[in-house]
C-alpha positions in Angstrom: 29.6 -11.0 3.7 29.8 -10.4 7.5 33.4 -9.1 7.0 32.2 -6.6 4.4 29.5 -5.2 6.7 32.0 -4.8 9.5 34.5 -3.1 7.2 31.8 -0.7 5.9 30.7 0.1 9.5 34.3 0.7 10.6 34.8 3.0 7.6 31.6 5.0 8.5 32.7 5.4 12.2 36.1 6.6 11.1 34.5 9.1 8.7 32.2 10.4 11.5 35.1 10.7 13.9 37.3 12.4 11.3 34.5 15.0 10.5 34.1 15.7 14.2 37.8 16.1 14.8 38.0 18.5 11.7 34.9 20.4 13.1 36.5 20.8 16.5 39.8 21.9 14.8 38.0 24.6 12.8 36.2 25.9 16.0 39.6 26.1 17.8 41.2 28.0 14.9 38.2 30.3 14.8 38.4 31.0 18.5 42.2 31.5 18.4 41.7 34.0 15.6 39.2 36.1 17.6 41.4 36.0 20.6 44.4 37.0 18.7 42.5 39.9 17.0 41.2 41.0 20.5 44.7 41.0 22.0 46.1 43.0 19.0 43.3 45.5 19.3 44.0 45.8 23.1 47.6 46.5 22.3 46.7 49.2 19.7 44.3 50.8 22.2 47.2 51.0 24.8 49.4 52.6 22.1 46.7 55.1 21.3 46.4 56.0 25.0 50.2 56.4 25.3 50.4 58.7 22.3 47.3 60.7 23.5 49.1 61.5 26.7 52.2 62.9 25.0 52.7 66.7 25.0 56.1 67.2 23.5 55.4 70.5 21.7 57.5 73.6 22.7 54.2 75.1 24.1 53.4 72.0 26.1 50.8 70.7 23.7 50.7 67.8 21.2 53.3 68.2 18.5 52.6 67.4 14.8 54.4 64.1 15.2 52.3 63.3 18.3 49.1 64.0 16.4 50.3 61.9 13.4 51.2 59.0 15.6 47.6 59.2 17.2 46.1 59.3 13.7 48.1 56.2 12.6 47.2 54.3 15.6 43.5 55.1 15.2 43.7 53.9 11.6 45.2 50.7 12.8 42.4 50.3 15.4 39.8 50.9 12.8 41.5 48.3 10.6 41.6 45.9 13.5 37.9 46.5 14.3 37.0 45.9 10.6 38.9 42.5 10.9 37.1 41.7 14.2 33.7 42.5 12.6 34.5 40.2 9.6 35.6 37.4 12.1 32.5 37.8 14.2 30.2 37.7 11.2 32.1 34.6 9.8 31.8 32.8 13.3 28.2 33.7 13.6 27.3 32.5 10.1 29.2 29.2 10.8 27.3 28.7 14.1 24.0 29.4 12.4 24.9 27.0 9.6 26.0 24.3 12.1 22.9 24.7 14.2 20.6 24.6 11.1 22.4 21.4 9.8 22.1 19.8 13.3 18.4 20.7 13.6 17.7 19.3 10.1 19.7 16.2 10.9 17.5 15.6 14.0 14.4 16.3 11.9 12.8 18.7 14.4 13.3 22.4 15.5 13.4 22.8 19.3 12.2 26.1 20.4 14.7 26.5 23.2 17.6 25.8 20.7 16.2 28.3 18.4 15.9 30.9 21.1 19.4 30.3 22.1 20.6 30.7 18.5 18.5 33.9 18.1 20.0 35.3 21.3 23.6 34.5 20.2 23.0 36.0 16.8 21.4 39.0 18.4 24.3 39.4 20.7 26.8 39.0 17.8 24.9 41.6 15.8 25.0 43.9 18.8 28.8 43.5 19.0 29.1 44.3 15.3 27.0 47.5 15.7 29.1 48.5 18.7 32.4 48.0 16.8 30.9 49.9 13.7 29.9 52.8 16.0 33.4 52.8 17.4 34.9 52.9 14.0 32.7 55.9 13.1 33.7 57.6 16.4 37.4 57.0 15.8 37.1 58.3 12.1 35.6 61.5 13.5 38.5 61.7 16.0 41.0 61.2 13.1 39.3 64.0 11.2 39.5 66.3 14.2 43.1 65.4 14.8 44.0 66.0 11.1 42.3 69.4 11.4 44.5 70.1 14.5 47.6 69.1 12.5 46.6 71.5 9.8 45.8 74.3 12.3 49.1 73.6 14.1 51.1 73.9 10.8 49.3 77.2 9.9 49.9 78.6 13.4 53.6 77.6 13.2 53.9 79.1 9.7 52.4 82.4 11.1 54.7 82.4 14.1 57.7 81.7 11.9 56.7 84.5 9.6 56.4 87.0 12.6 59.8 85.9 13.9 61.4 86.4 10.4 59.9 89.9 10.2 61.2 90.8 13.6 64.6 89.4 12.7 64.7 91.6 9.5 63.6 94.7 11.5 66.2 94.1 14.2 68.9 93.7 11.5 67.8 96.9 9.9 67.9 98.7 13.2 71.4 97.4 13.9 72.6 98.6 10.5 71.1 102.1 11.2 72.7 102.2 14.7 76.1 101.3 13.1 75.5 103.9 10.4 74.7 106.6 13.1 77.8 105.6 15.0 80.0 106.0 12.0 78.6 109.4 11.3 79.0 110.5 14.9 82.7 109.4 14.8 83.3 111.3 11.6 81.6 114.4 13.1 83.8 114.2 16.2 86.9 113.8 14.1 85.9 116.8 11.9 85.4 118.9 15.1 88.9 117.9 16.5 90.8 118.8 13.3 89.9 122.7 13.3 91.0 123.1 17.0 94.3 121.4 16.3 95.0 123.8 13.4 94.2 126.8 15.6 96.6 125.7 18.3 99.4 125.5 15.6 
């Protein structure tokens, strides 16, 4: 009988220790995920800043490929921000659930703990709002850049059209000059022939 009780107590202790270890592992995985997402976002922001400084156009402005690279990077940043928002929400929900379970287990609600939980939740909500506002801002920037790409294409098409027209006009003038030269040569030759006959 004593042996059975000891065995049951040992099993309960092992179960509690296993649950705590699993809980710690889940927290570490969540923190690692947030850290990784933040690092990836930081890298993308650095890429965006690099592309934003490029002015490789013939006129010293951003080329179409520069603008497209900026747009792509901004889209990646928005995607990463969305992942961060999801991860922050998931972490906050887990923290709230854990806190609630802990408070219920103890059988009382401590005001200080509740205040800390509310402050954390409020902080996380503020972070989510900030990220959402950054996403909207970046979407506006993408729209502006896409408009710039369109305007740049239209401008380039207009310049190419003017260059083509100028080339055609130059070619016609060249042909006209050649035609006049040929006529002048013929007129000179015609004027020389009568003089030669008179001398004979």
